Structures are given as structure tokens and as C-alpha cells.
C-alpha positions, 0 to 999 in steps of 0.5 A, a space after each residue: 584374895 581368891 582369883 576368879 576365872 570364868 573358864 578353868 584353864 587347866 580343867 576346861 570347865 565353866 567354873 563361873 556357871 558351876 558356881 552360879 548354879 551352886 549358889 542358886 541352890 543356896 539362895 532358895 531359902 533366901 529368896 523365900 525370906 525375901 518373898 515373905 518380906 515383900 508380902 509383909 510390905 504388901 500387907 502393911 500397905 493394904 492395911 494403911 489403905 484401909 486406914 486412909 479410908 477410915 480417916 476420910 470417913 472420920 474427917 467427914 464426921 468431924 467436919 460435917 456430920 457433927 454440925 447442926 447446919 448439916 441437918 437444919 440448914 436454911 435457904 433464903 429466897 428474895 423477891 428483889 435479888 438484885 437489891 437484897 439477899 440474905 443467909 440464915 442460921 439454923 435457929 432462924 424461924 421459917 417465914 417471910 420477912 420484909 426489908 426496904 433499903 433506902 440508902 446503901 453504905 458508901 465510902 468517903 472520897 475527896 478529890 483535888 479541886 484543881 489540877 496539881 502542878 506536880 510530877 508524881 515520879 519526881 522527888 518532893 521537898 524533904 521535911 514536908 509533912 502530910 497530916 490527916 485524921 480519921 475517926 475510929 469505931 468509938 468516935 475518937 479522932 486518930 491522927 496520922 503524920 507522914 514526913 517526906 524523906 529525901 528521894 520520896 516522890 508523890 507516888 511513893 508517899 501515897 503508896 506508903 499511906 495506902 499500905 498503912 493501917 489508917 482507913 484511907 488510900 490515895 492515888 494520882 489520876 494522870 488524866 485529870 492531874 488530881 489526887 484521889 483520897 478515899 476511905 477503905 471502909 464504908 459508913 459514917 464514923 464522924 457524925 460532926 463532919 468529914 471522914 478524912 480530916 485535915 487542916 486548911 494549911 496542910 500539905 493536902 490542902 495547899 499542895 494537893 488542892 484538897 478541901 474537906 468541904 469537897 468530900 462526898 460519901 461516908 454514908 451508913 446504909 439505911 433500911 426498914 425491917 418488917 414494916 416496923 416504921 423504924 429506920 435502922 442504920 449500918 456502917 456496912 452493907 450487911 446487917 444481922 437481925 433475928 438470925 438473918 444476915 442481910 446483904 444490901 446490893 442496891 436500894 429497893 426504890 421504896 418497895 419491900 424485898 420479901 425474904 422467904 426462909 425455909 429448911 434447905 432439905 435438898 442440901 441436908 439430904 445430899 450431905 447425908 447421902 454423901 456420908 452414906 456413900 463414904 461409909 459404904 466405901 469404907 465397908 467395901 474396903 473392909 469387906 472385899 478382901 474377905 472374898 478375894 481368892 488366895 493364889 498360893 502358886 503366885 509368890 512375889 517375884 524375885 529380881 531375876 524373875 522380873 528381868 525375864 518378864 514384861 511390865 504387864 506380865 509383872 503387873 498381872 502376876 503381882 495382882 494375883 500374888 497380892 490377892 487375899 492378903 487380908 482375908 481372915 485378918 481379925 483386925 479387919 473382920 472385927 473392925 467391920 463388925 464394930 462399924 455395923 454394930 453402930 447402927 443397930 441399937 436404938 438411940 434414946 432421943 426423947 423424940 420421934 426418931 430413935 432408929 435409922 429405919 424411921 428415916 428410910 435408911 436401912 442396911 443391905 439385906 445382901 450379906 455379901 455387901 457387908 452391911 452397907 447402908 441404903 437410903 431406901 426411901 429418899 422421900 421419907 428422909 426428906 420429909 423428916 428433914 423438912 418437918 423435924 430437922 432437930 430430931 434428925 440431928 439428935 438421932 445422928 449426933 449426941 455426945 452423951 454416953 449410954 443409950 442417948 449417944 448419937 449414931 454418928 458418935 457411936 460410929 466415930 468411937 468404932 472408927 477411932 478404935 479400929 484405926 488405932 488397932 490397924 495402926 498398931 498392926 501396920 503403923 502410919 504412912 509417917 511411921 519411920 521405926 519398924 519397932 513401933 508396929 507388929 508387921 514392922 517388927 516382923 519385917 525387921 526380924 526378916 531383915 536381920 535373917 536376910 542379912 545373916 543369910 546373905 553373909 553366909 552365901 557370900 562365905 559359901 561362894 568364896 569357899 566354892 571359888 577357893 575350892 575350884 581354884 585349888 582344883 585348877 592349881 592341882 590339875 595344872 600341877 598334874 599337867 605339868 608333871 605329865 608333860 615332864 614325864 612325857 618329855 623324859 620318856 620321849 627323850 630316852 627313846 
């Protein structure tokens, strides 16, 4: 093992500093490789940021721009908002509809006729049975039986019944000392009697003082549509008719609620505007790196250089060092060109609208914008959404191939191709293997070269120390010999 001494005892030389300077010169190629490795990481991360933007655009395309409701959503206003509201589908015809609500749907409820002499927290008699029935949607009676187990209290039994899938819930009211049992659904399911059915000799009747004749509620909603003279019923306080989903909140006291259905132009416009904004963000992410200045004198900092700088200085340095990393990258320039091409060709819709310009949307005339979209005439777009929403949808979204393929579909094709190409170049955030993408392979190759060079430097450093150690030994031996000679000469005088 080589002994290392900071200052040579024989030579008086600062050996550690000398070796440090020698190794520093040896490290210059290694520092360059590590800087190249860092630049590859930065470039990979820059590519992935662009892919994140593309992914956000792709999600917006899939989750909004492919749906009819984006272009042809409906808005419904009611003259009696506190009684009747509604929503409409894209297929619902615009117009005014009349609805009169005579009765709301209600749940059935039964309450003990008299206070019960039971402490709900104390154990009941084990073995007793609580039995009742409800009627299903097909009108058939379904029976439920609960046997009281040792240690069960009224509260625990009622909790068990309430959690079960039996259409009822139960609880004990401390103030009145009565049990309340009600259905968890509205509507009349048993046209011939009560919604909660039990025998006069059952636990519910004898112990909990309940009587089926005391049940209230369990009614269907009753309403008249468009003065048809026909009273319609619903087991819930909602009903869908002619593409209109009615929601009943109260009776209308013999009056009609007027429901006016129209195209929700503002909502459709905002969705298209949001899409344009997101698309322009993507264009900016592609385009701005092409105008970044490349600062060749600003290379990634080594760890030693960072030690001599403040955090702010490091931040400003790295900002310049990262500038222009993607400038001229073919994947980026070709991707941007592909995105722009999605808008230029006409779409054979078979209708009035075949291009974006007919909707008041164009690409920016400023070449520095990289082909961003501009809604030049909002009123023109709104008029199209009001008068021909289906034609607008066909222009944007049509899955057919060829000249009939919608603008959004063409853009999605371009987005997916570009994302794949960037993924091949820089991988995904979840990619672990460096071998699965181009930059990763280059990083792996540098890692191997760096490791080999570090091993070489370690060997060189050992050699320097061995040489200096040998020198120190030689000088020490010479000094000892000189001392001996001097001693002999001195002794002979």
C-alpha cells in the first residue's frame, strides 16, 4: 500500500498539491465527458417537456374535441327554476316545452305509533326475529329476515338493517322514543299496499309499535308534458322525455313551467378557444427553442466549479448553458411542420364549412409565431356554432380517412407520430432502461467511457504517489548518507 504524506519529510515539497495539480490536468478530458453527459440529460429532459405538452393536447382532443357536446351543447332555461329544471342532449330540438308538476316522488316512512319501552343501547333477547318485505322493480315481494344475536342491541340491529341492500333504513329518535323506518328510494313500488310490509305479530309491530296502516309517502311523481292532457308518472323526481332530462324540485301549483332549449354557443366557443390556447402552447414549446441563442462558452458546471459559486450564479449560468439545446433538432422542426400541415388542407364535409377560415380562425401571419392559431372573428365562429353546430363538428371531427378526415383527427395523427418520434429519441419519464431510446444509448456509452477514464486516473494517481514516495525514500537515504559522511569527516579532524 502506497503511503501518502502531504508534505515530503525529506524533500520539503508539498506533494499533495503537486499530485492534485497533476491529476487536475489528467481530469480535463473526464470533465469534458461529464459535461457532455449532463448536456445529454438536459436535452432528454427538454424533449420530454415537449412531449408532456403534446400529451396534454392529446388528452384535450380525446376528452373534449371528439364529442358532439363540444360543438352542439344545449342550454335550458326554466320559468320556474325552483320547481322544474332540465338538461338536454345534442339531439334535442331547440324550442319551448311546457311541464306542469302535480306531485313529487317521495319515500315511504313509518313511525312507531307509541313510545317504546326499550333502551336502544342494551342487549335484546337473542333469537328474536325481525322480518319485513319490500317490492322490487318487477313488482315482486322480497323478504328480509334478521335474527337477533347474543349481545345485539336495538341500535346495532338497526344499523345492520340500514347497511343491508334492502331498500330501507332505520333509526331511533331519543326525543319521541320511537323508531323511524323509511325507504331509501322514492316512488310507489307496491300498488296494492305498503312499501314496507310486515305481519301484525312481527317484532316490528309488537315490540317497536309499528303499524303498516300508519305508513306515509311512497308516491310517484306526477306531471303533464306539453299540455298533452296525459298525466305521466315517475318513481323518481327525474324523467327523460324527447331528449330532455327533467328534474322536479317542487310542484308548480297548477301552472306550467316553460323550458326553453337553445344551443349553448358560449360554452361551445369557450371549449374551442381553450383548445386553440392549448395548441398554441404546444407550438410555442416547439418553436421557441429554435430562436434560442447558443452560448458555447457556457458549459455545464463541474462539482468543483459549483462549490465556488452561489445558487443564483449557478442558476444564471445553467440558464445560458441550456439555451439552444434543441435548436435545429430535426424531430422538433419536422414535428412542428407536421402540426401546422394539419390545418391547411380542406375537409370534404359535404356541408358548408370545409376550412378553418370559414369559422373566423386562421394561422398567424407572423412567421416567428410558428403557425399559431388565431380566432380573428369570434362572432363568425359563434354564428356558425349557433346556426350549424353539426357542420362545425364535421369540420373538426370525422374519423373517415382521406379528404373527409376531420381537422382534429389529422392533428391527432400528427401528435401521435411526433410523440412516438420524441419517445424514440428521449424515452418517457417512466423509462428506466437507457438502451430503449437514442439519447439513453449515448448516455450509457459515455457512462462506460467515464468509468474507464476514472479507473485510469486512479491508476495514474497511484503511480504519481508511488513515484513521489520512491523519491522521498531516495532523498531520505541520500540525506542519511550525507550525514554519515559528514559525521566521519568531522570525527577525523
